[in-house]
C-alpha positions as CSV (number, residue, x, y, z in Angstrom):
1,X,-32.6,-1.2,-25.9
2,X,-33.6,-1.1,-22.2
3,X,-31.7,0.6,-19.2
4,X,-30.6,-2.9,-18.0
5,X,-29.4,-3.9,-21.6
6,X,-27.1,-0.6,-21.5
7,X,-26.4,0.0,-17.9
8,X,-26.7,-3.2,-16.4
9,X,-24.8,-6.3,-16.8
10,X,-22.0,-4.8,-19.0
11,X,-21.7,-2.3,-16.2
12,X,-21.2,-4.8,-13.5
13,X,-18.7,-6.7,-15.8
14,X,-16.7,-3.7,-16.1
15,X,-16.7,-2.8,-12.3
16,X,-15.6,-6.3,-11.7
17,X,-12.6,-5.7,-13.8
18,X,-11.1,-2.9,-11.8
19,X,-9.4,-4.7,-9.0
20,X,-7.0,-5.9,-12.0
21,X,-3.5,-4.2,-11.3
22,X,-3.7,-3.9,-7.7
23,X,-0.4,-3.6,-5.8
24,X,-1.1,-3.3,-2.1
25,X,1.6,-1.0,-1.3
26,X,2.1,0.8,2.1
27,X,1.5,4.4,1.7
28,X,1.4,6.0,5.1
29,X,4.1,6.2,8.1
30,X,6.7,8.5,9.2
31,X,8.9,10.2,6.3
32,X,12.9,9.6,6.8
33,X,13.7,12.2,4.2
34,X,11.1,14.1,2.0
35,X,13.6,14.0,-0.9
36,X,13.8,10.0,-1.1
37,X,10.8,9.0,0.9
38,X,8.0,11.5,0.5
39,X,4.5,10.9,1.3
40,X,1.6,13.4,0.4
41,X,-0.6,11.4,2.5
42,X,1.0,12.3,5.8
43,X,-0.6,14.8,8.3
44,X,2.5,17.1,8.2
45,X,2.3,17.6,4.3
46,X,-1.9,18.4,4.7
47,X,-1.1,20.8,7.5
48,X,1.6,23.0,5.5
49,X,3.1,21.4,2.4
50,X,4.7,24.6,1.4
51,X,8.0,24.6,3.4
52,X,8.6,21.0,2.3
53,X,7.9,21.9,-1.5
54,X,10.7,25.3,-1.0
55,X,13.2,23.0,0.6
56,X,12.9,19.8,-2.2
57,X,12.9,22.8,-4.9
58,X,16.3,24.1,-3.7
59,X,18.1,20.7,-3.0
60,X,16.1,18.2,-4.9
61,X,13.6,19.6,-7.4
62,X,12.7,16.0,-8.8
63,X,12.0,14.0,-5.4
64,X,11.8,10.1,-5.3
65,X,9.6,7.6,-3.0
66,X,9.4,3.8,-3.1
67,X,6.1,4.3,-1.6
68,X,3.0,3.8,-3.7
69,X,5.2,1.2,-6.0
70,X,7.4,4.0,-7.0
71,X,6.9,7.9,-7.4
72,X,8.3,11.1,-8.5
73,X,7.5,14.7,-7.2
74,X,8.8,17.5,-9.2
75,X,8.3,21.1,-7.8
76,X,9.7,23.2,-10.1
77,X,7.1,25.2,-12.6
78,X,9.0,24.1,-15.6
79,X,9.2,20.5,-14.6
80,X,5.5,20.3,-13.8
81,X,4.6,22.0,-17.2
82,X,6.7,20.1,-18.9
83,X,5.4,16.8,-17.8
84,X,1.8,18.1,-18.1
85,X,1.8,18.8,-21.8
86,X,3.9,15.5,-22.8
87,X,1.1,13.3,-23.4
88,X,3.7,10.9,-25.5
89,X,5.6,9.7,-22.5
90,X,3.4,10.4,-19.8
91,X,-0.3,8.7,-19.4
92,X,-3.3,10.2,-17.6
93,X,-5.2,7.0,-17.4
94,X,-4.8,7.1,-13.5
95,X,-4.5,10.5,-12.0
96,X,-5.1,9.7,-8.0
97,X,-1.8,8.0,-6.4
98,X,-2.7,4.9,-4.6
99,X,-2.0,1.3,-4.1
100,X,-3.9,0.5,-7.3
101,X,-2.4,0.9,-10.7
102,X,-5.5,0.5,-13.1
103,X,-4.4,-1.7,-15.9
104,X,-3.1,-0.6,-19.3
105,X,-6.3,-1.9,-21.2
106,X,-7.9,1.3,-19.6
107,X,-6.3,3.4,-22.0
108,X,-7.0,5.8,-23.8
109,X,-10.2,6.0,-22.3
110,X,-9.4,6.0,-18.6
111,X,-12.1,5.5,-15.9
112,X,-12.9,8.9,-15.3
113,X,-12.9,10.5,-18.8
114,X,-12.0,13.3,-20.1
115,X,-9.4,13.8,-17.0
116,X,-8.0,10.1,-17.2
117,X,-8.0,10.0,-21.1
118,X,-5.0,10.2,-23.0
119,X,-5.0,11.7,-26.9
120,X,-6.6,11.2,-29.3
121,X,-9.6,10.0,-27.5
122,X,-9.4,13.0,-24.9
123,X,-10.0,15.5,-27.4
124,X,-13.4,14.2,-28.3
125,X,-14.7,13.3,-24.8
126,X,-13.5,16.7,-23.7
127,X,-15.4,18.4,-26.4
128,X,-18.9,16.6,-25.2
129,X,-18.7,18.6,-21.8
130,X,-17.7,22.1,-23.2
131,X,-21.3,23.3,-23.7
132,X,-22.3,22.8,-20.3
133,X,-19.2,25.0,-18.6
134,X,-19.1,27.8,-21.1
135,X,-19.2,31.4,-19.6
136,X,-22.7,31.8,-20.4
137,X,-24.0,28.5,-19.3
138,X,-22.3,29.3,-15.9
139,X,-23.8,32.8,-15.7
140,X,-27.1,31.1,-15.6
141,X,-26.5,29.6,-12.3
142,X,-25.1,32.4,-10.7
143,X,-28.4,34.0,-9.1
144,X,-29.4,30.7,-7.9
145,X,-25.9,30.2,-6.5
146,X,-25.9,33.5,-4.4
147,X,-29.3,32.9,-3.6
148,X,-28.1,29.5,-2.0
149,X,-24.9,31.1,-0.3
150,X,-27.5,33.5,1.5
151,X,-29.6,30.7,2.8
152,X,-26.6,28.9,4.1
153,X,-25.8,32.1,6.2
154,X,-29.0,32.7,7.1
155,X,-29.0,29.0,8.6
156,X,-25.8,30.4,10.9
157,X,-27.8,33.2,12.5
158,X,-27.0,33.6,16.4
159,X,-23.9,31.6,16.0
160,X,-20.7,33.3,17.3
161,X,-18.5,30.6,16.0
162,X,-19.2,28.5,12.8
163,X,-17.3,26.1,10.7
164,X,-16.9,27.7,7.5
165,X,-16.0,24.6,5.7
166,X,-18.6,22.0,6.8
167,X,-21.6,24.9,7.3
168,X,-20.9,26.9,4.4
169,X,-18.0,25.9,1.8
170,X,-18.8,22.3,1.2
171,X,-22.4,22.9,0.5
172,X,-22.2,25.4,-2.4
173,X,-20.2,23.0,-5.0
174,X,-22.4,20.0,-3.7
175,X,-25.8,21.8,-4.8
176,X,-24.6,23.3,-7.8
177,X,-23.1,19.8,-9.0
178,X,-26.1,18.2,-7.8
179,X,-28.3,20.8,-9.8
180,X,-26.3,20.3,-12.8
181,X,-26.4,16.6,-12.8
182,X,-29.9,16.3,-11.9
183,X,-29.3,14.3,-8.5
184,X,-31.5,15.0,-5.3
185,X,-29.8,17.7,-3.1
186,X,-30.9,16.1,-0.1
187,X,-28.1,13.4,-0.8
188,X,-25.3,15.8,-0.2
189,X,-24.0,13.9,2.8
190,X,-23.4,10.8,0.2
191,X,-21.5,13.1,-1.8
192,X,-19.1,14.1,0.9
193,X,-18.7,10.4,1.8
194,X,-17.7,9.7,-2.2
195,X,-15.3,12.7,-1.9
196,X,-13.4,11.5,1.2
197,X,-13.4,7.9,-0.1
198,X,-11.9,8.4,-3.5
199,X,-9.3,11.3,-2.5
200,X,-8.4,10.7,1.3
201,X,-8.7,6.9,1.7
202,X,-5.8,5.9,-0.8
203,X,-4.0,3.8,1.7
204,X,-7.0,1.5,2.2
205,X,-6.5,-2.1,1.3
206,X,-8.0,-3.2,-1.9
207,X,-10.8,-5.1,-0.2
208,X,-11.9,-2.0,1.5
209,X,-11.5,0.4,-1.4
210,X,-13.1,-1.4,-3.9
211,X,-16.8,-1.7,-1.9
212,X,-16.1,2.0,-1.5
213,X,-15.9,2.7,-5.3
214,X,-18.8,0.0,-5.9
215,X,-21.2,2.4,-3.9
216,X,-20.4,5.3,-5.7
217,X,-21.2,3.5,-9.2
218,X,-24.1,1.9,-7.6
219,X,-25.1,5.4,-6.7
220,X,-24.6,6.6,-10.2
221,X,-26.2,3.6,-12.0
222,X,-29.5,4.3,-9.8
223,X,-29.2,8.1,-11.3
224,X,-28.5,6.8,-14.6
225,X,-31.6,4.7,-14.7
226,X,-33.8,6.9,-13.0
227,X,-32.9,9.7,-16.0
228,X,-33.2,6.9,-18.9
229,X,-36.8,6.2,-17.3
230,X,-37.7,10.3,-16.7
231,X,-35.6,12.2,-18.9
232,X,-35.2,16.0,-18.0
233,X,-33.0,18.6,-19.0
234,X,-29.6,18.3,-17.0
235,X,-26.5,17.0,-17.6
236,X,-26.9,13.3,-16.8
237,X,-29.9,13.0,-19.5
238,X,-27.4,14.8,-22.0
239,X,-24.7,12.2,-21.2
240,X,-27.0,9.2,-21.6
241,X,-28.1,10.5,-24.9
242,X,-25.2,12.0,-26.6
243,X,-23.1,10.5,-29.3
244,X,-19.7,10.0,-29.9
245,X,-18.5,8.9,-33.6
246,X,-22.0,8.1,-34.4
247,X,-22.5,6.0,-31.1
248,X,-24.0,6.4,-27.6
249,X,-21.4,6.6,-24.9
250,X,-20.5,3.4,-23.5
251,X,-21.9,2.9,-19.9
252,X,-18.4,2.8,-18.2
253,X,-17.9,6.3,-20.1
254,X,-21.1,7.7,-18.6
255,X,-20.7,6.6,-15.1
256,X,-17.0,7.4,-15.4
257,X,-17.5,11.1,-16.4
258,X,-20.6,11.6,-13.9
259,X,-18.2,10.4,-11.1
260,X,-15.3,12.8,-12.2
261,X,-18.2,15.8,-12.1
262,X,-19.3,14.6,-8.8
263,X,-16.0,14.3,-7.1
264,X,-13.7,16.7,-8.6
265,X,-16.3,19.3,-9.3
266,X,-17.2,19.4,-5.3
267,X,-13.8,18.9,-3.6
268,X,-11.8,21.5,-5.6
269,X,-14.2,24.2,-5.2
270,X,-15.0,23.4,-1.6
271,X,-11.2,23.5,-0.7
272,X,-10.6,26.7,-2.7
273,X,-13.5,28.5,-0.9
274,X,-12.3,27.3,2.3
275,X,-8.7,27.9,1.9
276,X,-9.8,31.4,1.1
277,X,-11.8,32.0,3.8
278,X,-8.8,30.7,6.0
279,X,-6.6,33.3,4.6
280,X,-8.9,36.2,5.3
281,X,-9.7,34.9,8.7
282,X,-6.2,35.1,9.6
283,X,-5.0,38.1,7.6
284,X,-7.2,41.3,8.6
285,X,-5.3,43.6,6.2
286,X,-6.7,41.6,3.2
287,X,-10.0,40.9,4.8
288,X,-10.6,44.7,5.5
289,X,-9.1,45.8,2.1
290,X,-11.8,43.9,0.4
291,X,-14.7,44.7,2.3
292,X,-13.8,48.3,1.6
293,X,-12.5,47.6,-2.3
294,X,-15.1,45.0,-3.3
295,X,-14.0,45.5,-6.9
296,X,-10.6,44.0,-6.4
297,X,-12.2,40.8,-5.3
298,X,-11.3,39.1,-8.8
299,X,-8.0,40.0,-8.9
300,X,-7.5,38.8,-5.4
301,X,-9.4,35.6,-6.1
302,X,-7.0,34.5,-8.8
303,X,-4.1,35.2,-6.2
304,X,-5.5,33.2,-3.5
305,X,-6.1,30.5,-6.3
306,X,-2.5,30.7,-7.1
307,X,-1.2,30.7,-3.3
308,X,-3.5,27.8,-2.4
309,X,-4.2,25.8,-5.1
310,X,-6.1,22.9,-4.3
311,X,-5.2,20.2,-6.8
312,X,-2.5,18.1,-7.4
313,X,-2.6,15.5,-10.3
314,X,-1.0,12.4,-11.2
315,X,0.4,10.6,-14.5
316,X,2.2,7.4,-15.2
317,X,5.2,6.9,-17.0
318,X,4.7,5.1,-20.2
319,X,8.1,3.9,-20.7
320,X,11.5,3.5,-19.0
321,X,13.5,6.8,-19.6
322,X,16.2,9.5,-18.4
323,X,14.2,12.6,-17.7
324,X,15.2,15.6,-15.9
325,X,18.0,13.9,-14.6
326,X,16.4,10.9,-13.0
327,X,15.8,7.7,-14.2
328,X,12.2,6.9,-14.6
329,X,10.7,3.4,-15.0
330,X,7.5,2.4,-16.5
331,X,4.6,2.7,-14.3
332,X,6.2,4.9,-12.0
333,X,3.7,7.6,-10.7
334,X,4.7,11.4,-10.9
335,X,2.8,14.0,-9.1
336,X,2.2,17.1,-10.7
337,X,2.0,19.7,-8.0
338,X,0.5,22.9,-9.2
339,X,0.4,24.2,-5.6
340,X,4.3,23.5,-6.0
341,X,4.4,25.2,-9.5
342,X,2.2,28.1,-8.3
343,X,4.9,28.9,-5.5
344,X,8.4,28.5,-7.7
345,X,10.1,31.8,-7.2
346,X,11.6,31.5,-10.8
347,X,8.0,31.8,-12.1
348,X,6.5,34.2,-9.7
349,X,7.9,37.3,-8.1
350,X,7.3,37.0,-4.1
351,X,5.9,33.6,-4.7
352,X,5.5,32.8,-1.2
353,X,3.4,36.0,-0.4
354,X,-0.2,36.6,-0.9
355,X,-0.5,39.7,-2.9
356,X,-4.0,40.0,-3.4
357,X,-3.9,43.2,-6.0
358,X,-1.1,40.9,-8.1
359,X,-1.9,41.6,-11.7
360,X,0.4,39.5,-13.9
361,X,-0.7,36.0,-12.4
362,X,-0.6,33.4,-14.8
363,X,-1.1,30.7,-12.3
364,X,-1.5,26.8,-12.6
365,X,-4.5,26.4,-10.1
366,X,-6.7,24.7,-13.0
367,X,-3.9,22.6,-14.1
368,X,-1.7,22.9,-17.7
369,X,-2.0,21.0,-20.8
370,X,-4.9,19.1,-22.3
371,X,-6.2,18.5,-19.0
372,X,-6.9,21.9,-17.7
373,X,-9.9,22.1,-15.8
374,X,-13.1,22.0,-18.1
375,X,-14.8,23.5,-15.1
376,X,-12.7,26.5,-14.5
377,X,-15.6,29.2,-15.3
378,X,-17.9,27.4,-13.0
379,X,-15.2,27.0,-10.1
380,X,-14.3,30.8,-10.8
381,X,-18.0,31.7,-10.3
382,X,-18.7,29.4,-7.3
383,X,-15.5,30.7,-5.3
384,X,-16.5,34.6,-6.3
385,X,-20.0,34.5,-5.3
386,X,-19.1,32.5,-2.0
387,X,-16.7,35.1,-1.2
388,X,-18.8,37.9,-2.0
389,X,-22.0,36.6,0.0
390,X,-19.6,35.9,2.9
391,X,-17.8,39.5,2.9
392,X,-21.4,40.8,2.7
393,X,-22.7,39.2,5.4
394,X,-19.8,39.0,7.7
395,X,-17.6,41.8,7.2
396,X,-15.6,41.2,10.3
397,X,-14.5,37.8,11.3
398,X,-11.5,35.9,12.5
399,X,-9.9,32.3,13.3
400,X,-11.5,31.0,16.5
401,X,-9.0,29.3,19.0
402,X,-12.1,26.9,19.9
403,X,-10.9,24.1,17.7
404,X,-8.0,23.5,15.3
405,X,-8.2,24.1,11.5
406,X,-7.7,20.7,10.2
407,X,-6.7,19.9,6.1
408,X,-7.6,17.3,3.9
409,X,-4.9,14.8,3.0
410,X,-4.0,13.5,-0.5
411,X,-4.3,15.2,-3.7
412,X,-6.7,17.9,-3.1
413,X,-6.0,19.9,-0.2
414,X,-8.4,22.4,1.7
415,X,-9.8,23.0,4.8
416,X,-12.0,20.0,6.4
417,X,-12.7,21.9,9.5
418,X,-12.7,25.7,9.7
419,X,-13.7,27.4,12.9
420,X,-14.5,31.0,12.2
421,X,-15.6,33.8,14.9
422,X,-18.3,35.8,13.2
423,X,-19.9,36.9,16.3
C-alpha cells in the first residue's frame, strides 16, 4: 500500500468533513457579568483570571454563558474533578471551546486522539503513547535539552533586556517535540503559528479557521509521507507503523495524534516555563532562595505549576440533565478550569499564595481523570531543566519596564511576551 493510498484521498475526505457541526457564534466582546456572560477569550481574563475565578467560586460556583452556543464554568475543585472523572455524562470529543462543535460521529475517537477520545477507545489509544513518555524515555532527552537551553542563553549574551518567552521559553518545547516527532528543527516558527491559530484564534469565522487547520494538517501529511518513504527511529514512524487491534492506525488518527503532540506539547510547557520565570522575576525573595537552595527547585516547581497551571480543558454535555444545581443541555460546553481548581481554598491551604516549599501539593495542573496529561514526565523535565539553566546563568534578574508582559488568551494561558532585565 502506498503512502498516497493510506494518507492521500481518504485523508482529504476526512478533512473536508471537519466543517460539519459549525455554529458561527460570537465569542468576544465586553462581559456584562462573569456569572452569566463569561468569556475566557477576553483580555482581562488573560491578564489576570484569578480574581474573577475567586469571585465566581464564592457567588456562583458554576457560571453560565450564552456565548459559544452555551457553556458552563465550574470553579470549585470538587466540581472540576467530578466532571473530569465522569465519562458517562461528559464527552471529550471536543476539548477546545470555539464556534465549532465537531459532529457526533467523531466520537469515540475525536479529532486529536487520545485527548479527544471517549472510552473504551481512549484506553487503547493512550496506551500506544505511553512508551515514549516514561520517566526512562524522558531521562534520555535531558542532556540534550540542557545543552539546548544553554545555547539559547548563549545567544542572548550582551543584552540587558531579553524576552524570556519569545527568546527562551517557547523554543525549548518546540525543539524537544520536533526531535521526538522527527520534524526539522528549523520549522519552529511554523509550530508557533499552528499553536496560536489552534488555541487563540477560536473566534475566527469558519472560513478563516478551516484553512488554518488545513495548513496544519497539510504540514503533518508532508511529514507523514516523508517518514513512510524514509523510516527512522522517531515517534512519527512509530505511529505510522504501530497496530491497534491488529490493524495500522487510520490516517486521521495518526495525523490527529501528531497535531495533539505538536500543539499541546509545545504551548503547555512554553506557558509553564514562562509563567515560572515571570513569578521569579517579580518575586525576588523566591528567586534568591532558589539560587541559594537549588535542591528546593523540584518542590518549588510543583507549586509554580499549581499556582500558574496553564491548561483549561473542555467537555461536551452528552444529554440534558440537572447537574450541580444547574440545568445543562446536550451539546453545552463545560470548561474544566484546572487553574481555578488549583486555587480553591477548600482544597489548598493558602490557595492564593505561592508557597515554594509547600510539601503537600496534589495539584491538577496536568488534569484529572483518564485524560491526565500523558506527557507530564516530559513537561516536568523541560520545566526543571529550563529553570535550572536560567537560574545558573542569570542568578539576578527582574521584570523590565521597557514593555508590558502580555498573556495568551484562550484555554492555555502563559506569557507571550516577557521582558526581563538580566544585565
